[in-house]
C-alpha positions as CSV (number, residue, x, y, z in Angstrom):
1,X,110.2,107.5,99.5
2,X,110.6,106.7,103.1
3,X,106.8,108.0,103.7
4,X,105.4,106.4,101.3
5,X,107.6,103.4,102.0
6,X,105.8,103.3,105.5
7,X,102.1,104.3,103.9
8,X,103.1,100.8,101.6
9,X,104.0,98.6,104.6
10,X,101.2,99.7,106.6
11,X,98.8,99.1,103.7
12,X,100.5,95.6,103.6
13,X,100.2,94.6,106.7
14,X,97.3,95.7,107.4
15,X,95.4,93.5,104.6
16,X,97.6,90.3,105.8
17,X,95.6,91.1,109.2
18,X,92.0,91.9,107.9
19,X,91.6,89.9,104.6
20,X,91.4,86.0,104.0
21,X,94.8,84.9,103.4
22,X,93.8,83.5,100.2
23,X,94.5,87.1,98.4
24,X,97.3,87.8,96.1
25,X,98.5,91.1,96.5
26,X,100.5,93.0,93.9
27,X,102.4,96.2,94.2
28,X,102.6,97.8,90.2
29,X,105.1,100.2,89.4
30,X,104.9,103.6,90.6
31,X,101.8,105.2,92.9
32,X,101.1,104.5,95.6
33,X,98.6,101.6,95.1
34,X,97.8,97.9,95.2
35,X,96.6,95.2,93.6
36,X,94.0,92.4,95.4
37,X,93.3,89.2,93.6
38,X,90.3,87.3,95.5
39,X,89.6,84.4,96.6
40,X,88.2,82.0,93.5
41,X,84.9,83.1,93.0
42,X,84.4,86.3,94.0
43,X,83.8,89.7,91.8
44,X,85.8,93.1,92.2
45,X,82.8,94.5,91.5
46,X,80.4,93.3,94.2
47,X,83.3,93.8,96.5
48,X,83.5,97.4,94.9
49,X,79.4,97.5,95.6
50,X,79.3,96.8,99.1
51,X,82.4,98.6,100.0
52,X,80.8,101.7,98.5
53,X,77.3,101.5,101.1
54,X,79.8,101.8,103.2
55,X,81.8,104.6,102.3
56,X,84.6,103.3,101.3
57,X,86.4,103.6,97.5
58,X,88.5,101.1,95.4
59,X,88.7,100.3,92.0
60,X,87.0,97.3,90.8
61,X,89.9,95.4,88.6
62,X,87.5,95.4,85.5
63,X,87.4,98.8,84.8
64,X,91.2,99.0,83.9
65,X,91.0,96.6,81.1
66,X,88.7,95.7,77.9
67,X,89.5,91.7,79.4
68,X,87.5,90.0,81.7
69,X,90.9,88.8,83.2
70,X,91.0,91.6,86.1
71,X,87.4,91.0,87.5
72,X,88.7,89.3,90.3
73,X,91.0,92.1,91.2
74,X,90.3,95.2,93.6
75,X,92.7,98.2,93.4
76,X,93.2,99.5,97.4
77,X,95.1,103.5,97.6
78,X,97.4,103.7,100.7
79,X,98.8,106.9,100.1
80,X,98.1,109.5,103.2
81,X,97.4,106.7,105.3
82,X,95.8,107.4,108.6
83,X,93.5,105.1,111.4
84,X,90.3,105.8,109.1
85,X,92.5,103.8,105.7
86,X,92.9,101.0,108.6
87,X,89.4,100.8,109.3
88,X,88.2,100.9,105.9
89,X,90.5,97.8,105.2
90,X,89.0,95.8,108.2
91,X,85.7,96.3,106.7
92,X,86.4,95.2,103.2
93,X,88.4,92.1,105.0
94,X,85.0,91.5,106.2
95,X,83.4,92.1,103.4
96,X,84.8,89.6,101.4
97,X,84.6,87.2,104.0
98,X,81.0,87.6,104.3
99,X,80.8,87.5,100.1
100,X,82.9,84.0,100.6
101,X,80.4,83.0,103.1
102,X,76.9,84.0,101.6
103,X,77.6,85.6,98.0
104,X,76.5,89.2,97.7
105,X,74.9,90.5,100.2
């Protein structure tokens, strides 16, 4: 439990460091993942597709429901935290910022 709590805290801190301030983080009960609500107008699917081209795997919210309510969400797992995870979160933050500024890459 201590290790999982530490991994959670590292992930939340990294998201706050690298993502725009306008994101919202939700930690569901159970599991080792966070849901991130993207800034208005961004698609979780597009963020995930761009991240995938860089070897980063995250889950877009639309895959978890039949409703469009979660189109602007991404799911980030934090189990097994390491320096590669920090790098990936930094890159996801850069992707989000580019999509905010210029639309889809």
